[in-house]
N, C-alpha and C positions, 0 to 999 in steps of 0.2 A: 364649189360647183365647177365641174370640169367641162364646160361647154359655153358657147355663146347662144343667145336667143335673139331672133329678129321677128318683127311682125307688124301688124296693123290693128288698131282699135277703132271701131266704127261707132259713132254716136248719131242717133236719130233724134230730130227735134221737130215736133208737130205743134204749131201754135204755141211756141215757147221761145225763150231767148237764151240759148246755150251760153253765149259769151257776149256781153254787151260792152260797147265803148262808153266813154264818159258822158255821151249825150243820150244813152239808153238804147241806141240802135245796135243791131247785130254787128259785131266787129268785122271790118273789111279793110282790104288794102286799097291803094290809090286807084286801081282800075275797077273797083266796086266788088271784087270777088270776096265772098264771105269766108272767114276763117275763125277758128277757135284757138286761143293760145294754149300752150302746154299747161299753164297754170290753171286754166279752166278745167282741164281733165284731172290734174293732180289734186285739186281741192276736194272733190267728192271722194277720192281715194283716201285722203287724209281723214276726212270726216268718218268714213266707214271704219278705218283702223282705230280712230279715237273711240268710236262707239263700242268697238270690240275690246277695249281696255288696253290698247297698245300706247306706248309713249310717242307722242307726236310733238315735235318742237316748233316747226314753222307753221303755226296756225294761230289765228287771232283768239285771244282770251282776255278776260276783263278782271279788274280788281277795283275795290273801293278805296279811294285815296284816304289815308288816315287823317290828313289835315282838314279836308273840307267835305269828306264823305261823298265825293263825286265819283261816278263810275267812269273808269278810263281803261283803254287797252294797255296790256302789259308791254313793256319794252322787251327786247330780245333777252337782255340780262335777267329781267324779272321772270320771263317765261322759263328760261334755263333753270333758275333757282327754284321755281315752283315745281316743275315736273321731276327734277332730280333731287329735290329736298336738300338743296344747298343753301346755307344761311347767307353767305356773301361770296359771290364769284370772285371778288377782288382778293379774297383770302385763299383762294384755290390756286396755289402757285405751280403745282405740278401739271404741266401740259398734257402728259400722258393720261392723267385722271380725267381731264376735260375731254380728251379724245375718246376715252372709253365710254364716258357718258353720252357723247354725241352719237357714237356708233350704236348705242343701245336704243336710240330713237328710230322707229321704223321708217319715218320719212327721210331721215338723214341716211340710213342704211341703203335706201333705194335711190334717192335723188341727189344725195350729196349736201353740202352746206358751205355757206360763207359765214364765218363766225369771227368777227373782229370786236371783241368785248373784253374790257378789263385786262389789258396787256396780253390777251390771246389773239393772235392773228392767224386763223386757221382756214384753209381752203380745202374742201374735199370734193373732188370730181365724182359725181354719182355713177354707180355701176349701171343705172337705168337712165337712158337718155330718150326723151320724147320730143318729137318735132312738132311744128305747128300743124294743126289739123284743118285742111281746106274742105269746104263744102263741095260735094260732087254732083249736086243737083242744080242745073243751070236755070231752072224755072223758079227758084226761090224768090219770094216777095216779102217785103216788110209790111206788117200790118200794125196800125196804130189804133188803140181803143181808148175812148174817154171813160173815165171811172168817176162816179159821183161819191164824194166822201160824205159820211154821216155828220160831219162837223163843219161849222163855219170857221173862218180864219180868226183865231183868237187875238191876233196882233192888230186887227183893225176893228175899232169900236163900232164903226158904222156898217160892218159886214152883216147883211141880212140873209144871205144864202150860204149853203154849204159849199165847200170848195170842190173843184174838179181836179182829177189827176189823170195821168196817162200811163197806159201799159203798152209797150212795144214788143212785138214778137215776129218771128219768121213763120210764114204759113207752113213751110216745110223745108227742112235742110238735112243733109246727110254728110257728116264730117268724117274724114279718114285721117287718123294719126299714125305715123310711122314711129316705131320704137326699136331700140337696140339695147341689149344687156351684155355688158362686158365685165365678168367677175374679176378680171385681172386689174381693174381700175384701183383696187385696194391692196395691191401687192406690197407696196411700201409700208402700209399701215399694219399689214399682217406681220411683216418682219419686225416692226416695232413692238408687237405684242398687244396692241390696243383693240384688235378685232380679229375674229376668226375668218374674216373675209365674207364675201357674198355667198350664201349657202343655198341649198335646195329649199330649205324652209323659207328663206327670204323670197325666193322666186315663187313659191307656192302662194305666199301672201299677196305678192304683186299680181299674180295671175287671177286670184279670186277677185281682187279689187278691179282689175281690168275688165272682168266679165260682168260685174254686178253693181259697181258703185254709182254709176250715173242713174241706173234704174231705181236704186234705193234712195237717191238724194232728192226728196220731194219738197223743194221750196216752191214758192209761188211762181217764179219765172222758169223753174226747171221741171215742173210737174209733167210737161209733155216731152221730156227728154228721157231716152233710155239707151242702154247698150244694145246696139243693133247686130254687130258681128265683131269677131276678133280672130286674128290669125297668129299662130305661134309656130315658128320654125326654129327648131333646135339643131345646131350645127357643132362641128368640132371647134376648138378654140382658135384655129388659124384661118377661119373662113370669114370673109367680109362681104356683106350684101349692101346694095344701095338703098335709098329711100324707097320703100315698097309702096307707099301710099300714092306715088305718082302713077302707078300701074293699076289703080282701082278706079272703076267706072260704075256709075249708077244709071240705071234705065228705069224710068217710070212706066208702069203698065198703062196702056190706053183704056183698058177696062178697069173700072174702079174696084170690081170684085176679084180681079186677078192679082197675082203676086208681082211685086217689083223684082228687078234683077240687079244683083251686084256682080260685076265682072272683075275677076282677078287675073290680070294679064302678065303675071311674072313667072309663068310656067317655064319659059325658055331659059330664064336666068337660073331657076332651080335645077333644070335639066343639066346645065353646064357644071353644076357642083353636086350632083346627086350622090356621088360617093362620099361626100362630106356631110350630108344631111342625116341627122339621127331620127327626126320625126317631124311631121307636119300635122297640125290640128287646126281646123276651122270651126269656130263656134258661130252660130247664126240663129235667127228666128225663122224656123221652117213654116210657121203659120202665115207669114206675110211676105217672105223673101225666098228667091231662088238664087243660089250661088252658082255662077258660071265660072268654072276653073278646071283646067286640064292638068292637074298636078298628080304625080305618081305617089301611091301609097299614103294618101291623105285620109285622115279620120275626120268625118263630118259629125259635129256635135250640136245638140240642142242647147242654145245659150242659156235657157231658163232652167231646164232640168239637168243639163250637163251630161245627158245620156247620148250615146251614139245614135245618129240618125241612119236608119237602114234604107 
């Protein structure tokens, strides 16, 4: 792929918990500002790729232990052996073969890998880098719901009532993630002959997941989360853009029936490098959202149908 790509991925969360901390609350920094980690965004992408039949290395999977028949998560070594059909990683002495296998996994091809297993100490900096995604809606509130279980606590013999649980969610949040794609990240590995590098096909698969994976990932805590918008800016290989998510602003409509507004205030930055920009695409939900952006030669696309919005 002979270009760089920069952009922003927006995730909408309504009465859901896009990324919880260890206490179950929406993840936040010390001043209380809500954010989602890059792992929260990558996970539904990996699940979507896995469902499509792609090889995904860095994702939890389980095995039944032969000794006691207990269900346990696979180790990284066991996961590698499982998806690449390798009997014993310790017997795979050729590091180039290990690298070829790693690059055949779609999550490694996009996000890189740290692989220190069985005499292999391999670090791959991913071509795709995703920053932390901060919530752009200042009025977000945390809601806590009590949930009645249909079962009593079986560990207490005198328990007469069924147990209570808790579900925590944000009433509304709008996350914006900056991302950057640098295909030159794999230049050394291309010279070694272990990968063809980051290709247009790899980018197309990333783009598809960036547009739909959150919407398709319907778990109990994520059912109110969806892909709200995404910006893709393709440039030449020598153009460098800053974190674009810091120039994204969300405005809630005072009228519940009216559309909300997402402002993209990086038009001046793009104007300064307009001769180096190959294309700009903005995908969004035109049924609920207005995109406010003064960007030249931009294509506005429906994020659900992926048709151009006229």
